[in-house]
C-alpha positions in Angstrom: 196.3 154.8 47.0 199.1 153.4 45.1 198.9 149.6 44.0 201.3 146.8 44.3 203.4 146.5 41.0 205.8 144.1 39.4 207.4 144.1 35.9 208.1 140.7 34.5 209.6 139.5 31.3 206.8 137.6 29.6 203.1 136.1 29.9 204.3 132.9 31.7 206.0 135.1 34.6 202.8 137.5 34.7 200.7 134.2 35.0 202.8 133.2 38.2 202.6 136.4 39.7 198.7 136.6 39.1 198.7 133.2 40.7 200.7 134.1 43.5 198.4 137.5 44.4 195.3 135.2 44.1 196.9 133.1 46.8 197.5 136.1 48.8 193.7 136.9 48.7 193.3 139.3 46.0 190.5 138.8 43.6 190.4 138.9 39.7 189.0 142.5 39.9 191.9 143.5 42.1 194.6 142.3 39.6 195.6 144.3 36.6 197.8 143.2 33.8 199.3 146.0 31.5 201.5 145.0 28.1 202.5 147.5 25.3 199.9 146.0 22.9 196.2 146.2 23.8 195.4 142.7 22.3 198.4 141.2 24.4 197.2 143.1 27.3 193.7 141.7 26.7 195.0 137.9 26.0 196.9 137.9 29.4 194.2 139.2 31.4 192.0 136.5 30.3 194.4 133.9 30.7 195.8 134.7 33.8 192.2 135.3 35.5 193.0 139.3 35.9 191.5 142.5 35.0 192.6 145.3 32.6 192.9 148.9 33.8 189.5 150.7 32.5 186.7 153.1 33.1 186.4 152.0 36.9 190.1 152.8 37.4 190.8 155.7 35.1 187.3 157.5 35.1 185.3 158.3 32.0 187.3 161.4 30.8 190.8 159.5 30.6 189.1 156.5 29.0 187.8 158.3 26.3 190.8 160.7 26.1 192.8 157.6 25.7 191.1 156.5 22.6 192.9 159.7 21.0 196.2 159.7 22.9 199.5 157.6 21.4 199.8 154.4 22.9 202.6 155.6 25.5 200.6 158.4 26.8 197.5 156.1 27.3 199.6 153.7 29.1 201.2 156.1 31.5 197.9 157.6 32.0 196.5 153.9 33.0 199.4 153.5 35.3 198.7 157.0 37.0 195.1 156.1 37.5 196.5 152.9 39.6 198.1 155.5 42.2 201.7 155.8 40.8 203.0 159.3 40.0 204.2 160.6 36.5 207.9 159.6 37.0 206.9 156.0 38.1 204.4 155.8 35.2 207.0 156.9 32.7 209.5 154.2 33.8 207.0 151.4 33.9 205.8 152.5 30.3 209.3 152.7 29.2 209.8 149.0 30.2 206.5 148.0 28.6 208.0 149.7 25.5 210.9 146.9 25.7 208.1 143.9 25.7 207.8 143.5 29.6 204.6 143.1 31.4 203.2 145.1 34.3 201.1 143.3 36.9 199.5 145.6 39.3 197.1 144.8 42.3 195.1 146.9 44.9 192.3 145.9 47.4 
């Protein structure tokens, strides 16, 4: 099942989208934030009451493999684990390279 996804320009916009998703009935565990840098992803997820893509979404094999992948490859893997195809994952990852933030949600 493909997740909802929205690209935003910065953390403030991500926070607004996450709050809107909460108002629509999504829980913290159903909303995911992804930025190019791991520490930025973690900070945004903590501040916005959202989740990060991890073992539950990717599976153990991909999570471990991502430890050895280049960051772009790991990001595409995380996006694909949310139900997006390789083309969509590449498109979103290219935007993350440019400093954007990806907010995803799925029930």
